[in-house]
C-alpha atoms as a printed R data frame, in Angstrom:
    type eleno elety resid chain resno       x       y       z
1   ATOM     1    CA   MET     A     1 114.325  80.829  80.430
2   ATOM     2    CA   ASN     A     2 116.181  83.086  82.926
3   ATOM     3    CA   ARG     A     3 115.865  86.092  80.593
4   ATOM     4    CA   HIS     A     4 114.939  88.314  83.496
5   ATOM     5    CA   ARG     A     5 115.476  91.707  81.885
6   ATOM     6    CA   ALA     A     6 113.344  90.775  78.879
7   ATOM     7    CA   ALA     A     7 110.680  89.503  81.270
8   ATOM     8    CA   LEU     A     8 110.837  92.781  83.188
9   ATOM     9    CA   ALA     A     9 110.375  94.795  80.004
10  ATOM    10    CA   SER     A    10 107.298  92.745  79.079
11  ATOM    11    CA   ALA     A    11 105.843  93.113  82.572
12  ATOM    12    CA   GLU     A    12 106.387  96.880  82.507
13  ATOM    13    CA   ARG     A    13 104.701  97.110  79.125
14  ATOM    14    CA   ALA     A    14 101.696  95.148  80.378
15  ATOM    15    CA   VAL     A    15 101.288  97.552  83.315
16  ATOM    16    CA   GLU     A    16 101.607 100.511  80.949
17  ATOM    17    CA   LEU     A    17  98.869  99.176  78.668
18  ATOM    18    CA   LEU     A    18  96.479  98.181  81.447
19  ATOM    19    CA   THR     A    19  96.749 101.321  83.575
20  ATOM    20    CA   PRO     A    20  94.525 103.619  81.435
21  ATOM    21    CA   LEU     A    21  91.988 100.817  80.951
22  ATOM    22    CA   ALA     A    22  91.771 100.233  84.699
23  ATOM    23    CA   GLU     A    23  91.290 103.948  85.357
24  ATOM    24    CA   GLY     A    24  88.811 104.640  82.564
25  ATOM    25    CA   PRO     A    25  85.022 104.439  82.311
26  ATOM    26    CA   GLY     A    26  83.020 101.457  81.112
27  ATOM    27    CA   ASP     A    27  81.419  98.287  82.384
28  ATOM    28    CA   GLU     A    28  84.674  96.316  82.213
29  ATOM    29    CA   VAL     A    29  86.729  98.663  84.383
30  ATOM    30    CA   GLU     A    30  86.709  96.281  87.373
31  ATOM    31    CA   SER     A    31  87.940  93.422  85.218
32  ATOM    32    CA   PHE     A    32  90.715  95.653  83.914
33  ATOM    33    CA   ARG     A    33  91.561  96.681  87.478
34  ATOM    34    CA   TRP     A    34  92.034  93.038  88.455
35  ATOM    35    CA   ALA     A    35  94.119  92.469  85.335
36  ATOM    36    CA   LEU     A    36  96.296  95.450  86.261
37  ATOM    37    CA   ALA     A    37  96.669  94.108  89.791
38  ATOM    38    CA   GLY     A    38  97.850  90.771  88.393
39  ATOM    39    CA   ALA     A    39 100.276  92.534  86.056
40  ATOM    40    CA   LEU     A    40 101.678  94.576  88.962
41  ATOM    41    CA   ASP     A    41 102.100  91.395  91.013
42  ATOM    42    CA   ASN     A    42 104.002  89.874  88.099
43  ATOM    43    CA   LEU     A    43 106.077  93.040  87.748
44  ATOM    44    CA   ALA     A    44 106.965  92.836  91.445
45  ATOM    45    CA   LEU     A    45 108.315  89.318  90.970
46  ATOM    46    CA   ARG     A    46 110.346  90.328  87.928
47  ATOM    47    CA   LEU     A    47 111.875  93.204  89.907
48  ATOM    48    CA   LEU     A    48 112.587  90.842  92.800
49  ATOM    49    CA   HIS     A    49 114.511  88.515  90.481
50  ATOM    50    CA   LEU     A    50 116.685  91.481  89.524
51  ATOM    51    CA   GLU     A    51 117.102  92.469  93.201
52  ATOM    52    CA   SER     A    52 115.263  95.767  92.775
53  ATOM    53    CA   HIS     A    53 113.587  95.186  96.121
54  ATOM    54    CA   GLU     A    54 112.279  98.689  96.817
55  ATOM    55    CA   LYS     A    55 110.655  98.967  93.383
56  ATOM    56    CA   ALA     A    56 109.293  95.451  93.777
57  ATOM    57    CA   GLU     A    57 107.639  96.466  97.039
58  ATOM    58    CA   VAL     A    58 105.970  99.480  95.422
59  ATOM    59    CA   ALA     A    59 104.504  97.298  92.661
60  ATOM    60    CA   GLY     A    60 103.518  94.562  95.099
61  ATOM    61    CA   ARG     A    61 101.735  96.954  97.464
62  ATOM    62    CA   ARG     A    62  99.847  98.527  94.578
63  ATOM    63    CA   ALA     A    63  98.698  95.076  93.478
64  ATOM    64    CA   VAL     A    64  97.431  94.328  97.002
65  ATOM    65    CA   GLU     A    65  95.582  97.680  97.100
66  ATOM    66    CA   LEU     A    66  93.836  96.990  93.786
67  ATOM    67    CA   PHE     A    67  92.791  93.474  94.750
68  ATOM    68    CA   THR     A    68  91.505  94.793  98.100
69  ATOM    69    CA   GLY     A    69  89.609  97.763  96.729
70  ATOM    70    CA   GLY     A    70  87.176  96.088  94.353
71  ATOM    71    CA   ARG     A    71  84.095  93.937  94.729
72  ATOM    72    CA   ARG     A    72  84.759  90.808  96.778
73  ATOM    73    CA   SER     A    73  84.780  87.594  94.788
74  ATOM    74    CA   ALA     A    74  86.709  84.323  94.635
75  ATOM    75    CA   ARG     A    75  88.781  85.777  91.791
76  ATOM    76    CA   ALA     A    76  89.700  88.884  93.781
77  ATOM    77    CA   GLU     A    77  90.428  86.857  96.924
78  ATOM    78    CA   GLN     A    78  92.657  84.478  94.975
79  ATOM    79    CA   GLY     A    79  94.568  87.364  93.416
80  ATOM    80    CA   LEU     A    80  94.910  89.112  96.784
81  ATOM    81    CA   ALA     A    81  96.252  85.998  98.506
82  ATOM    82    CA   GLY     A    82  98.830  85.433  95.778
83  ATOM    83    CA   ALA     A    83  99.912  89.073  95.850
84  ATOM    84    CA   LEU     A    84 100.246  88.985  99.642
85  ATOM    85    CA   THR     A    85 102.404  85.854  99.480
86  ATOM    86    CA   ASN     A    86 104.735  87.484  96.981
87  ATOM    87    CA   LEU     A    87 104.792  90.735  98.942
88  ATOM    88    CA   ALA     A    88 105.890  88.761 102.002
89  ATOM    89    CA   VAL     A    89 108.847  87.396 100.035
90  ATOM    90    CA   ILE     A    90 109.792  90.940  99.035
91  ATOM    91    CA   GLU     A    91 109.510  92.200 102.621
92  ATOM    92    CA   ALA     A    92 111.708  89.318 103.785
93  ATOM    93    CA   ASN     A    93 114.347  90.340 101.239
94  ATOM    94    CA   LEU     A    94 114.186  93.834 102.743
95  ATOM    95    CA   ASP     A    95 114.955  92.325 106.185
96  ATOM    96    CA   ARG     A    96 111.513  93.114 107.577
97  ATOM    97    CA   GLY     A    97 110.859  89.651 108.940
98  ATOM    98    CA   ALA     A    98 108.008  90.355 111.363
99  ATOM    99    CA   GLU     A    99 106.145  92.358 108.726
100 ATOM   100    CA   ALA     A   100 106.707  89.608 106.157
101 ATOM   101    CA   LEU     A   101 105.287  86.996 108.530
102 ATOM   102    CA   ALA     A   102 102.189  89.090 109.218
103 ATOM   103    CA   THR     A   103 101.652  89.604 105.482
104 ATOM   104    CA   VAL     A   104 101.908  85.935 104.576
105 ATOM   105    CA   ARG     A   105  99.638  84.949 107.461
106 ATOM   106    CA   ARG     A   106  96.975  87.160 105.844
107 ATOM   107    CA   ALA     A   107  97.414  85.136 102.667
108 ATOM   108    CA   GLU     A   108  97.240  81.883 104.625
109 ATOM   109    CA   ARG     A   109  93.875  82.848 106.116
110 ATOM   110    CA   ILE     A   110  92.458  83.550 102.662
111 ATOM   111    CA   TRP     A   111  93.698  80.248 101.196
112 ATOM   112    CA   ARG     A   112  92.288  78.344 104.184
113 ATOM   113    CA   ARG     A   113  88.901  79.927 103.641
114 ATOM   114    CA   LEU     A   114  88.934  79.240  99.904
115 ATOM   115    CA   SER     A   115  90.273  75.698 100.238
116 ATOM   116    CA   ALA     A   116  87.587  74.832 102.787
117 ATOM   117    CA   ASP     A   117  85.014  75.442 100.028
118 ATOM   118    CA   GLU     A   118  86.986  74.060  97.052
119 ATOM   119    CA   PRO     A   119  89.916  71.946  98.273
120 ATOM   120    CA   SER     A   120  90.771  70.497  94.857
121 ATOM   121    CA   VAL     A   121  91.298  74.017  93.496
122 ATOM   122    CA   TYR     A   122  92.961  75.862  96.368
123 ATOM   123    CA   LEU     A   123  94.861  73.326  98.510
124 ATOM   124    CA   PRO     A   124  98.005  73.598  96.323
125 ATOM   125    CA   GLU     A   125  98.117  77.351  96.930
126 ATOM   126    CA   LEU     A   126  97.604  76.832 100.663
127 ATOM   127    CA   ALA     A   127 100.544  74.419 100.721
128 ATOM   128    CA   LEU     A   128 102.780  76.856  98.840
129 ATOM   129    CA   THR     A   129 101.836  79.628 101.244
130 ATOM   130    CA   LEU     A   130 102.475  77.426 104.284
131 ATOM   131    CA   ASN     A   131 105.993  76.880 102.957
132 ATOM   132    CA   THR     A   132 106.464  80.641 102.932
133 ATOM   133    CA   VAL     A   133 104.977  80.872 106.436
134 ATOM   134    CA   GLY     A   134 107.593  78.354 107.582
135 ATOM   135    CA   LEU     A   135 110.413  80.306 105.998
136 ATOM   136    CA   ARG     A   136 109.295  83.531 107.644
137 ATOM   137    CA   HIS     A   137 109.059  81.856 111.077
138 ATOM   138    CA   ALA     A   138 112.524  80.343 110.617
139 ATOM   139    CA   GLU     A   139 114.032  83.717 109.745
140 ATOM   140    CA   LEU     A   140 112.708  85.004 113.081
141 ATOM   141    CA   GLY     A   141 114.206  82.029 114.921
142 ATOM   142    CA   GLN     A   142 110.765  80.498 115.541
143 ATOM   143    CA   LEU     A   143 111.793  77.004 114.473
144 ATOM   144    CA   ASP     A   144 108.995  75.016 116.116
145 ATOM   145    CA   ALA     A   145 106.438  77.139 114.287
146 ATOM   146    CA   ALA     A   146 108.446  76.742 111.069
147 ATOM   147    CA   VAL     A   147 108.350  72.949 111.446
148 ATOM   148    CA   ALA     A   148 104.594  72.991 112.062
149 ATOM   149    CA   ALA     A   149 103.907  75.042 108.916
150 ATOM   150    CA   ALA     A   150 106.283  73.034 106.728
151 ATOM   151    CA   ASP     A   151 104.964  69.744 108.065
152 ATOM   152    CA   GLU     A   152 101.405  70.738 107.159
153 ATOM   153    CA   ALA     A   153 102.584  71.751 103.677
154 ATOM   154    CA   VAL     A   154 104.332  68.387 103.256
155 ATOM   155    CA   GLY     A   155 101.158  66.554 104.246
156 ATOM   156    CA   ILE     A   156  99.113  68.450 101.655
157 ATOM   157    CA   PHE     A   157 101.700  67.915  98.929
158 ATOM   158    CA   ARG     A   158 101.924  64.183  99.668
159 ATOM   159    CA   ASP     A   159  98.190  63.899  99.025
160 ATOM   160    CA   LEU     A   160  98.516  65.996  95.865
161 ATOM   161    CA   VAL     A   161 101.434  63.893  94.586
162 ATOM   162    CA   ARG     A   162  99.285  60.791  94.848
163 ATOM   163    CA   ALA     A   163  96.865  62.480  92.461
164 ATOM   164    CA   SER     A   164  99.493  64.000  90.131
165 ATOM   165    CA   ALA     A   165 103.206  63.430  90.714
166 ATOM   166    CA   VAL     A   166 104.166  65.445  87.636
167 ATOM   167    CA   ALA     A   167 102.386  68.549  88.908
168 ATOM   168    CA   PHE     A   168 103.399  68.481  92.577
169 ATOM   169    CA   GLU     A   169 106.404  66.264  93.282
170 ATOM   170    CA   PHE     A   170 108.969  69.020  92.751
171 ATOM   171    CA   ASP     A   171 107.145  71.311  95.202
172 ATOM   172    CA   LEU     A   172 107.030  68.472  97.740
173 ATOM   173    CA   ALA     A   173 110.798  67.971  97.439
174 ATOM   174    CA   ALA     A   174 111.472  71.684  97.916
175 ATOM   175    CA   VAL     A   175 109.380  71.839 101.095
176 ATOM   176    CA   LEU     A   176 111.031  68.644 102.394
177 ATOM   177    CA   ALA     A   177 114.436  70.310 101.924
178 ATOM   178    CA   ASN     A   178 113.278  73.341 103.920
179 ATOM   179    CA   LEU     A   179 111.775  71.153 106.652
180 ATOM   180    CA   SER     A   180 115.066  69.278 106.859
181 ATOM   181    CA   GLY     A   181 116.873  72.533 107.632
182 ATOM   182    CA   TYR     A   182 114.505  73.443 110.452
183 ATOM   183    CA   LEU     A   183 114.763  69.976 112.003
184 ATOM   184    CA   TRP     A   184 118.557  70.054 111.810
185 ATOM   185    CA   GLN     A   185 118.678  73.304 113.754
186 ATOM   186    CA   LEU     A   186 116.386  71.810 116.396
187 ATOM   187    CA   GLY     A   187 118.754  68.864 116.835
188 ATOM   188    CA   ARG     A   188 116.344  66.385 115.207
189 ATOM   189    CA   ARG     A   189 119.061  65.221 112.864
190 ATOM   190    CA   THR     A   190 117.867  61.730 111.973
191 ATOM   191    CA   GLU     A   191 114.616  63.211 110.655
192 ATOM   192    CA   ALA     A   192 116.513  66.004 108.919
193 ATOM   193    CA   PHE     A   193 118.703  63.523 107.079
194 ATOM   194    CA   GLN     A   194 115.699  61.399 106.112
195 ATOM   195    CA   TYR     A   195 113.761  64.301 104.595
196 ATOM   196    CA   ASN     A   196 116.758  65.701 102.739
197 ATOM   197    CA   ALA     A   197 117.498  62.258 101.287
198 ATOM   198    CA   GLU     A   198 113.878  61.969 100.143
199 ATOM   199    CA   ALA     A   199 114.130  65.369  98.468
200 ATOM   200    CA   GLU     A   200 117.380  64.301  96.817
201 ATOM   201    CA   GLU     A   201 115.685  61.274  95.270
202 ATOM   202    CA   VAL     A   202 113.008  63.486  93.703
203 ATOM   203    CA   PHE     A   203 115.480  66.098  92.432
204 ATOM   204    CA   ASP     A   204 117.667  63.313  91.038
205 ATOM   205    CA   ARG     A   205 114.768  61.858  89.082
206 ATOM   206    CA   TRP     A   206 113.733  65.258  87.732
207 ATOM   207    CA   GLY     A   207 117.349  66.119  86.981
208 ATOM   208    CA   GLY     A   208 117.621  63.100  84.696
209 ATOM   209    CA   ALA     A   209 114.867  64.559  82.553
210 ATOM   210    CA   ASN     A   210 116.182  68.132  82.637
211 ATOM   211    CA   PRO     A   211 119.729  68.306  84.045
212 ATOM   212    CA   GLN     A   212 120.247  71.970  83.135
213 ATOM   213    CA   ALA     A   213 117.256  73.054  85.221
214 ATOM   214    CA   PHE     A   214 117.770  70.842  88.246
215 ATOM   215    CA   SER     A   215 121.518  70.247  88.564
216 ATOM   216    CA   VAL     A   216 122.020  73.293  90.829
217 ATOM   217    CA   HIS     A   217 119.236  72.219  93.197
218 ATOM   218    CA   LEU     A   218 120.535  68.654  93.274
219 ATOM   219    CA   ARG     A   219 124.079  69.807  94.038
220 ATOM   220    CA   ARG     A   220 122.879  71.884  96.986
221 ATOM   221    CA   LEU     A   221 120.943  68.979  98.414
222 ATOM   222    CA   ARG     A   222 123.917  66.648  98.096
223 ATOM   223    CA   GLU     A   223 126.201  69.192  99.741
224 ATOM   224    CA   ASN     A   224 123.759  69.354 102.646
225 ATOM   225    CA   ILE     A   225 123.603  65.568 102.934
226 ATOM   226    CA   ALA     A   226 127.410  65.326 102.894
227 ATOM   227    CA   ALA     A   227 127.581  67.913 105.693
228 ATOM   228    CA   MET     A   228 124.962  66.007 107.664
229 ATOM   229    CA   ARG     A   229 126.923  62.783 107.344
230 ATOM   230    CA   ALA     A   230 129.980  64.617 108.649
231 ATOM   231    CA   LYS     A   231 127.756  65.974 111.478
232 ATOM   232    CA   GLN     A   232 128.438  69.514 110.363
233 ATOM   233    CA   SER     A   233 125.957  72.285 109.629
234 ATOM   234    CA   PRO     A   234 124.404  71.987 106.142
235 ATOM   235    CA   VAL     A   235 125.528  74.668 103.718
236 ATOM   236    CA   ASP     A   236 121.948  75.632 102.805
237 ATOM   237    CA   LEU     A   237 119.308  75.369 105.531
238 ATOM   238    CA   ARG     A   238 116.500  77.452 103.973
239 ATOM   239    CA   ARG     A   239 116.992  77.781 100.270
240 ATOM   240    CA   TRP     A   240 113.708  76.962  98.567
241 ATOM   241    CA   GLU     A   241 111.151  79.733  98.376
242 ATOM   242    CA   LEU     A   242 107.921  78.883  96.599
243 ATOM   243    CA   GLY     A   243 106.023  82.119  96.120
244 ATOM   244    CA   ALA     A   244 102.668  82.276  94.414
245 ATOM   245    CA   GLN     A   245 103.210  81.171  90.812
246 ATOM   246    CA   SER     A   246 106.976  81.347  91.257
247 ATOM   247    CA   PHE     A   247 109.931  79.252  92.272
248 ATOM   248    CA   ASN     A   248 112.898  81.207  93.543
249 ATOM   249    CA   SER     A   249 116.147  79.599  94.588
């Protein structure tokens, strides 16, 4: 609902309540530690939305430490991968591009391992993380690598959309818009236009159901398409960041 300060207050309260439980005795302490790690990861995202990047990094790094320090399990690995993906977004906002890329590649390796065992559960998270990998490569000027990561994400999302368009079509459109930007910068402009137009069609359909939520995204896409038709540089080349359990634009 875009009530970011209220969300931040709730996230801070959750961390406050969970901290003594995660540090105390008892058989459930590890479960509380994972819960605290998840709450810190959420807190980091709330701080990021309010552009408190340094505080967001502190919370994000603490979440990673907690997920890393306990007994290894699918639950801990999943939490760690999500926290690493979000931490990479924070590091990118702090202009530490190489560090952000290394962080998100750690997350990618985890999701690949998990999705190899349970693809129906973990492939969506791998695709989201590959989108972030592409963004981090693009910020470093590594556009061929950005295209490769985004293209793999698009392939995964196309398969997922065939199973559930409602759940995954919006994510597919966002990655297509990012891929379009990379291709444009590489001079592959026919492909760039094609992918942006495909993303526009999806955003347009979703915007009809919820114009307040999607009108901004649709306007940006259409501005890009207009610039492409005029053979100018699109106004937004890399706008859509899909962090773990988040959509930032």
